[in-house]
C-alpha positions as CSV (number, residue, x, y, z in Angstrom):
1,M,37.3,-8.6,16.7
2,L,34.4,-10.3,16.8
3,K,33.4,-11.9,14.0
4,Q,29.7,-11.2,11.7
5,I,28.0,-12.5,9.2
6,I,24.5,-12.7,7.6
7,V,22.6,-15.4,7.2
8,C,18.8,-15.3,6.1
9,G,18.7,-11.6,7.0
10,M,19.9,-11.8,10.5
11,V,23.2,-10.2,11.9
12,L,25.2,-12.7,14.0
13,V,28.6,-12.2,16.0
14,G,30.8,-14.0,17.5
15,C,30.1,-17.7,18.2
16,A,26.8,-17.3,17.1
17,A,28.1,-16.3,13.6
18,D,30.2,-19.6,13.8
19,A,27.4,-21.6,14.4
20,A,25.3,-20.1,11.5
21,E,28.0,-20.5,9.0
22,R,28.4,-23.9,9.6
23,W,25.4,-25.0,9.2
24,D,24.8,-22.5,6.2
25,A,27.9,-23.8,4.5
26,L,26.6,-27.1,4.2
27,Y,24.3,-25.7,1.5
28,G,26.6,-25.3,-1.5
29,P,25.6,-22.6,-4.3
30,Q,24.9,-23.3,-7.9
31,V,22.7,-21.3,-10.5
32,F,21.2,-23.9,-12.6
33,E,19.8,-22.8,-16.0
34,G,19.9,-19.2,-14.2
35,M,18.0,-20.4,-11.2
36,P,20.0,-19.4,-8.3
37,C,20.0,-22.9,-6.1
38,R,21.7,-24.5,-2.6
39,V,21.9,-28.2,-2.4
40,M,23.0,-30.0,0.7
41,K,24.6,-33.2,-0.1
42,P,24.1,-36.6,2.2
43,I,26.3,-37.0,5.0
44,D,28.7,-39.6,4.7
45,F,27.7,-40.0,1.1
46,D,28.2,-43.4,-0.1
47,S,28.0,-43.9,-4.2
48,S,27.0,-47.4,-3.8
49,K,23.8,-46.1,-2.0
50,K,20.4,-44.3,-3.2
51,Y,19.6,-41.2,-1.3
52,P,16.0,-39.5,-1.2
53,V,16.0,-35.8,-1.9
54,I,13.7,-33.2,-0.3
55,V,12.9,-30.0,-2.2
56,S,13.1,-27.1,-0.2
57,L,10.2,-23.9,-1.4
58,H,10.6,-20.8,0.4
59,G,8.5,-18.4,1.2
60,A,8.1,-14.8,0.2
61,G,10.6,-13.6,2.1
62,G,13.3,-15.5,0.5
63,K,12.4,-14.1,-3.0
64,G,15.4,-12.7,-5.1
65,T,18.7,-14.2,-6.9
66,N,21.3,-13.5,-3.9
67,N,20.9,-17.4,-3.5
68,D,20.9,-16.9,0.3
69,K,17.6,-15.9,1.4
70,Q,16.1,-19.1,0.6
71,L,17.5,-20.6,3.2
72,K,15.1,-21.1,6.2
73,D,14.4,-22.4,9.5
74,W,13.7,-25.9,8.6
75,N,16.6,-26.2,6.2
76,R,19.0,-25.3,9.6
77,Q,17.0,-28.3,11.2
78,L,17.8,-30.4,8.4
79,A,21.1,-29.5,8.3
80,E,21.5,-30.9,12.1
81,E,24.0,-33.4,12.3
82,Q,22.5,-36.0,14.2
83,R,19.4,-35.7,11.6
84,R,21.2,-35.8,9.0
85,K,22.7,-39.7,10.0
86,D,19.3,-40.4,11.0
87,F,17.9,-39.3,7.5
88,P,20.5,-38.9,4.9
89,C,19.1,-37.0,1.7
90,Y,19.9,-34.4,-0.2
91,V,18.0,-31.0,0.0
92,V,17.7,-28.8,-2.9
93,A,16.6,-25.3,-2.0
94,P,15.9,-23.4,-5.0
95,Q,15.4,-19.5,-5.1
96,S,12.7,-17.7,-7.1
97,P,12.4,-14.1,-7.9
98,G,8.3,-14.5,-7.4
99,L,5.8,-17.3,-7.3
100,W,7.0,-20.5,-8.3
101,N,6.1,-21.6,-11.8
102,A,6.0,-24.7,-14.3
103,G,9.7,-23.5,-15.5
104,Q,11.0,-23.7,-12.2
105,L,9.8,-27.6,-11.5
106,E,11.5,-28.6,-14.9
107,K,14.2,-26.8,-13.7
108,I,14.7,-28.5,-10.4
109,K,13.4,-31.8,-12.0
110,T,16.7,-31.9,-14.3
111,L,18.7,-30.5,-11.6
112,I,17.7,-34.0,-9.5
113,E,18.3,-36.0,-12.6
114,G,22.2,-35.3,-12.5
115,L,22.8,-35.6,-8.8
116,P,24.8,-38.8,-8.3
117,S,23.2,-41.9,-6.3
118,V,19.3,-40.8,-6.3
119,D,16.2,-42.9,-5.3
120,M,13.9,-41.1,-7.6
121,D,11.4,-43.1,-5.9
122,R,11.8,-40.7,-2.8
123,I,11.5,-37.1,-4.2
124,Y,9.9,-35.2,-1.3
125,I,8.4,-31.9,-1.5
126,L,8.1,-29.2,1.1
127,G,7.4,-25.4,1.7
128,H,6.0,-22.8,3.7
129,S,3.5,-19.8,2.9
130,M,4.2,-18.9,-0.7
131,G,6.1,-21.8,-0.3
132,G,3.3,-24.3,0.4
133,H,1.6,-22.4,-2.1
134,G,4.7,-23.3,-4.8
135,T,4.2,-27.3,-3.3
136,Y,0.5,-27.2,-4.5
137,I,1.2,-25.9,-7.2
138,F,3.9,-28.9,-8.4
139,I,2.1,-31.4,-7.3
140,Q,-0.7,-30.9,-8.7
141,L,1.5,-30.1,-12.1
142,D,3.6,-33.5,-11.9
143,P,1.9,-35.5,-9.1
144,D,3.5,-38.7,-10.2
145,Y,6.8,-37.3,-9.5
146,F,6.7,-36.5,-5.9
147,A,6.4,-39.6,-3.4
148,A,5.4,-37.0,-0.5
149,A,4.6,-33.5,0.1
150,A,4.0,-30.9,2.9
151,P,2.7,-27.9,2.2
152,S,2.6,-25.7,5.2
153,A,0.1,-22.4,5.5
154,G,0.3,-22.9,1.7
155,S,-3.5,-23.3,0.6
156,G,-3.6,-19.1,-1.1
157,L,-3.6,-15.7,0.5
158,R,-7.4,-14.8,1.8
159,R,-7.7,-12.6,-1.4
160,T,-7.1,-15.6,-3.8
161,E,-9.0,-17.6,-5.4
162,D,-9.1,-21.8,-4.8
163,F,-6.6,-23.2,-7.0
164,I,-6.0,-26.7,-5.3
165,D,-8.0,-29.3,-6.9
166,P,-7.8,-32.2,-4.5
167,A,-9.0,-34.8,-7.3
168,K,-5.5,-34.0,-8.7
169,I,-3.1,-35.0,-5.9
170,K,-5.7,-37.4,-3.7
171,D,-3.7,-40.4,-3.9
172,L,-0.1,-38.2,-3.0
173,P,0.8,-38.9,0.8
174,I,0.4,-35.3,2.0
175,W,0.8,-33.8,5.3
176,A,-0.4,-30.1,5.6
177,F,0.1,-27.6,8.6
178,H,-1.6,-24.7,9.6
179,G,-2.0,-22.4,12.2
180,D,-5.9,-21.8,13.1
181,M,-5.1,-17.9,13.6
182,D,-3.2,-17.5,10.2
183,G,-4.8,-14.1,9.1
184,V,-2.4,-14.4,6.0
185,C,-3.5,-17.7,4.3
186,P,-6.5,-18.8,6.5
187,I,-7.2,-22.2,7.4
188,A,-10.2,-22.2,6.0
189,K,-8.7,-23.0,2.9
190,D,-6.7,-26.0,3.6
191,R,-9.9,-27.1,5.5
192,K,-11.9,-27.0,2.5
193,V,-9.1,-29.2,0.9
194,F,-9.2,-31.5,3.7
195,E,-13.1,-31.9,3.4
196,E,-12.7,-32.7,-0.2
197,M,-9.8,-35.5,0.5
198,K,-12.2,-37.0,3.4
199,K,-14.9,-37.3,0.1
200,L,-12.3,-38.7,-2.0
201,G,-10.9,-40.8,0.0
202,G,-7.6,-39.0,-0.5
203,D,-4.2,-39.2,1.8
204,M,-3.6,-36.0,3.3
205,K,-2.9,-35.4,6.8
206,L,-3.6,-32.0,8.6
207,T,-1.8,-30.9,11.4
208,T,-3.8,-27.7,12.8
209,W,-1.7,-25.3,15.5
210,A,-4.0,-24.3,17.9
211,G,-3.3,-20.4,18.8
212,D,-0.9,-19.9,16.2
213,R,-0.5,-17.3,13.4
214,H,1.2,-17.3,9.9
215,A,5.0,-18.3,11.3
216,I,4.7,-21.8,12.0
217,S,7.5,-22.8,9.5
218,G,9.8,-23.9,12.3
219,K,7.1,-26.6,13.4
220,M,7.1,-29.1,10.0
221,I,9.8,-31.0,11.6
222,L,10.3,-30.7,15.2
223,G,6.3,-30.6,16.3
224,G,4.7,-28.7,18.8
225,D,2.7,-29.5,22.3
226,N,-0.6,-27.6,20.3
227,G,-0.8,-29.3,17.5
228,T,-3.6,-31.5,16.7
229,T,-3.6,-34.1,13.3
230,E,-6.3,-35.6,11.7
231,P,-6.0,-38.1,8.7
232,S,-8.4,-37.7,5.6
233,S,-9.1,-41.9,5.5
234,D,-7.6,-44.9,6.5
235,R,-4.7,-45.1,4.0
236,C,-2.7,-42.2,6.0
237,D,0.4,-43.4,7.4
238,K,-0.3,-42.6,11.5
239,E,3.1,-42.1,11.9
240,P,3.5,-38.9,14.5
241,D,6.9,-38.2,13.9
242,F,7.6,-35.7,10.6
243,M,10.6,-37.2,9.2
244,T,10.1,-40.9,9.9
245,W,7.0,-40.5,8.1
246,L,8.1,-38.7,5.3
247,F,11.1,-41.4,4.8
248,A,8.9,-43.9,5.0
249,Q,6.7,-42.9,1.9
250,S,7.8,-43.8,-2.0
251,R,6.2,-44.0,-5.3
252,K,6.6,-47.6,-5.2
253,K,5.0,-48.1,-1.8
254,R,1.9,-46.1,-3.7
255,E,1.7,-48.1,-6.7
256,K,1.2,-51.6,-4.4
């Protein structure tokens, strides 16, 4: 009898199901202060080392309380064995029933404080769509907590007011991603933030995916041939590989 499981809303059968189950199972489930969350530990964990943390914020499609739908394509990419060996870290993937807010940030910070052997100078955050929106929200609430941020298509819906204050986050290394044909969260809003960052001498890179619409979350880590990356100033780390760039960022480096 063929094995059938459901992962991230997809029905998978046989060998595909086995492969999906393997990566999904790496994210241990828990409920922290009422917040569903999945946590992937560093591969070959060594208590004598310090590990960075990637906070992963899902988009609207991950909303709920089932502690499953928040695992997205980038979570699968982060769970690949070679990537885990090259970039050992925790990945914390909370689940929200609605838009990300200050209360959830505080719970996430408390959860991270309880993890063993965490490098508190290298807390990273990324997310797509509503998760990109949440990334911008969180880094404005506490810009000094994070070492770097990567919002994907997160600068707001067409109908919403601007909510990003570049002055609050100009000193935090940010790498934003956007499709130039995005009709859900128009690139014009990220472009406005980027242009203000240029005036402020901020630390932001903007990658624009030519011809892409809203569904670009799988390109944050893997990249693509149709992307153009612009730096807001000479402060920006020009490293073209996302994971290498991310892991090079630290609060200590920013303070120098």
